[in-house]
N, C-alpha and C positions, 0 to 999 in steps of 0.2 A: 298672598298677593293680588288674586282675583279681586277681591273687596274692595282693596286700595286702589285699583286700578278702576274699578266700575264709581268708587266714590269720587275720583278725581275727575272722571269722565261727568260724572252727573253735576258735580261742581261746577264744570267748565259750561254746562248747557244751561245752567240758573241764568235767567237774564231778570234785568230789574228795569221797569222802564219807569221815567221820572215823567209821567204826561200830564202832572197836575192832579192826579186822580189818586195815585199810590196803587196802581194796578201792579203785580206781581205775579211773574209765571214761575211756578215750582217744577222742579225735575222729580216726577214721580215714576222710578223704576225707568223703562224707555221712553216714558209718554210725558209730555207737558201737559199739566191742567191749570188754566187762569182761574184765579181767586175772584169773584167780582168784587168792583170796589165797594168801599164803605161809604153808605150815604150820607153820612156824617160830613165825612172827609171830601167828598164832591161837593156837598154844599157850601162850605167852608171854602174852599179853593174857587168858587165861582162868585161867591160873595168877594173875595180879595179881588178876583180879577175884573168883577164889574168896579170897586170901589178904584181901583187902578187907571181903569179906562175912563171913568167918570172923571177924574182928575185930570188926565191927558186930554179927554175933551175941552175942559175948562182952559187950560194951557193952549192948546190951540186957538181957542177964539180970542184969547188975550194976547197972545204972540204970534200967529197968524199973519203974515204980509198979505196973504192973496185971499179973496172972498171965498174961494172953493176950501181952502184950509180950515177957515172960520166955519164955514157951514158944515163942514166934516165933522169939526170939534162939536157944532152945537149937535148932529146928528149922534155922534158917540154919547155925548152926555145925556141925550133923552133915550137913546135904546137902553141904554146899560142900566139908566135909572129902572127903566121899565123892567127889566131883567132881573135885575136885584130885588124887586118887590115881588116876582115868582119865585126866586129863590127865598126869600125871606118867609113867603106864605106856605110852601113848602116844608121849610125848617119848622116853621110854627106847628104845622100839621102833623107832623113828624115829632114833635118834641124834640126837637134838635136846638140847642143851642148854639146860634150862630159866632157869638163872640170868643166861645172856647173850640168851637170848629175851625174858625179861620184861623191858618198859619200864619207866624208873624211876618210881617213885610219884607219884601227882598231888598237888596241893596240898589237895585236898578232904580235909579231916578231920571225921570225925563226932564224933569226942571233945570238940568244942567246945561240943555241944549236952549234953555229961553231966550238967551242973549245972542244967540248964534245966527250970525247973517243968512246962514242957509236954513233956518229953522224949519222952514216949509217942505224942503225937500228932505230934510234929514227924519223931519216928522212922519212925513209919508212912508218913507222906507220901514221905519221901526214900525209902522203899524199894518203894512204888510205882511212883514216876518211876523209881528206878534200875533197878527191874527191868522197865518198859517198855522203857528203853533197852537193857538186855541182852539181852531178847528179840529185838528188832527187829538187834541186832548179830549175835547168834549164829545167826538166822534167815538173816541176808544171807550171813553165809558157809556155812553149810550150802548155800546155793542157789549158790553162786558158785564152790566148791572143785570140783576135780578128784579130790581125794583122797579114795579111797572110807574109809580107816578114817578121817580126820577128819571126814567128812560124817555116819558112823554114830555117834560120838562126838556131835558137835553134835547131831543128832536126838534122841540120849538127853537131852541135857540140856536141850532145850525144856520139857516139861512140868513140870520141877522148878522152872525159873523161872517157869513160869506160876503152879506152885503159890503159889509165894512171893509173888508180884502178887497173887495173890486173896487170899491171907491177910493181907496187909498191907491190902488195901483193906479188908475187912471189919473190921480193927483202926480204919482211920479213920472207918468207916461207924457205927462203935460209939460213937466218940469224940465224933462230930458229933451225937449223940442225946442225948448228958450235956448 
């Protein structure tokens, strides 16, 4: 009976974080221990995220009505292209095939808002939320990884993601004043 209660308690303590990097906490006796994220998985998810942000940047440049949104889109495209080159370089160095490490695309499509008259506002809000999530995921992966090269890359990415979040928030704030 005690074993069943312990197993049930342990099962209840198991928590899986879906942070884009596959970090899973396991219940081992009374303590929880975090497994470091797999470098290939992290790089694949970073590559996928960069590709989505590049596409979002192009969409903003094409469909944005304000110069502020168009400029933001250009920044997204430029910065995420540069980040993706770093991801690809580390993948090559680590002999990781990004094509197989990259998860299948998500069902979330920003292009559905392309013809929306409120594109700028909706796009900026989406980018604030998206970059908050990305910052949390990258930070969590950085703090959990044992791979020094991956940790360095993730550390380099955080300030750019923060700049993107802050810029998107400024657009949201500007639109709210209108």
